N, C-alpha and C positions, 0 to 999 in steps of 0.2 A: 547541531548535528556534528558528530565527531569526524566522520569520514566524508571526504569530498566526493560528490556524485559525478560520475563522468559518463553515464549511460548515453546521454545525448551525443557527445563527441565519439564515444566508442561505436555507436550504432549508426549515427547519421552525420557525423562530422564532415565527411567528404561530400555527401549528397545534399544535406541541408544544414550548412554550418550555422546560420543565424538561428534556426530552430534549436539546434544543439546548444547554442549559447543561452537562449532563453531557458531551456530545460535545466541545464547544469548550473548556470550562474545566477539566474533570476529566481526561478521556482525553488530549486534545491539550495542554492547558495544564499539567497536573501530571504525568501519567505520562510522556508523550513527552519532556518537558523534563528528565527525570532522566538526562541524558547522562553524569553521573559514575558511574552504575550500568551503563548500556548505551548505546552510541552510537546516534545516529539511523540510521546506516547499518545496524547490526545489528538494530535494532528494525524497520526496513523489511523486511529479509530475513525475519525471523520472521513479520511480518504478511502479507507476500506468500505465504509458505508456508502459513500458516493459511487465508487466503482461498482460495487455489487448492485446497487439500485439501478444503475444504468446498464448493467449487463456487460461491463467491460472486464471480462474474465482474464484476458491476456495480460492486462496490466495489474489485475487483482493479485495474481500469484506473487509478483515481485513486491507488492505492497504488504502482503501477508508476511513475507520474509522480513521486510523492513520493520513491520509492526512487532514481530517477535523479537527482533534485535532491540526495539525500543521498549521492551518490557511487557508487551501484551501477552498475557498468559493463555494457555490452552483453555482454561475455564472461561476467561473473558471472551476469547474469540468464539467459543461455542455459544455463549450468551448473546453476543453481538449478532451473529448469523441467525440465531433462533428469533430474536426480536425483529430483525429485518425481514425474515421470511414472511411474517404477517403483514408487513407494509409494502414489501417489494415483490413478493411472489414466491410461492413454494418452490417452483423449479429453479429459481435463482439461488435459493438457499441450498438446495441439493448440489448445485454446481459449485457454490462457494465452499460447502462442506467437503466436497471431494478435493478441492485445492488445499483447504486448511488441514485435512488429514495428511497430505503429503508434507506440508511445511512443518506441522507439529508432530510428525511421526517420531516415536522414541527409537532412535537408531542406536541399538546396543551393540 
């Protein structure tokens, strides 16, 4: 991953510094950076699927943004959410589509 993630420190650094360290340095610094094992594009697809299936929509939006930055296209995200709708639930697909529409909106 090209950009260093600091969301943990930015949001929880003073309150939960060790958790912020695990988030920024271990999860995003070590695990996400292992692109020789799995591309950022594929990691984003897996993470989006996991978050949607669990109903973690607050985190899903930021991962949709990250996935778009990692090259997940609008057509791919539509297909991912459609596929997951049958396995995770139709209401979750609707919620995910509403977030994806925001992220993938064509802002002209």
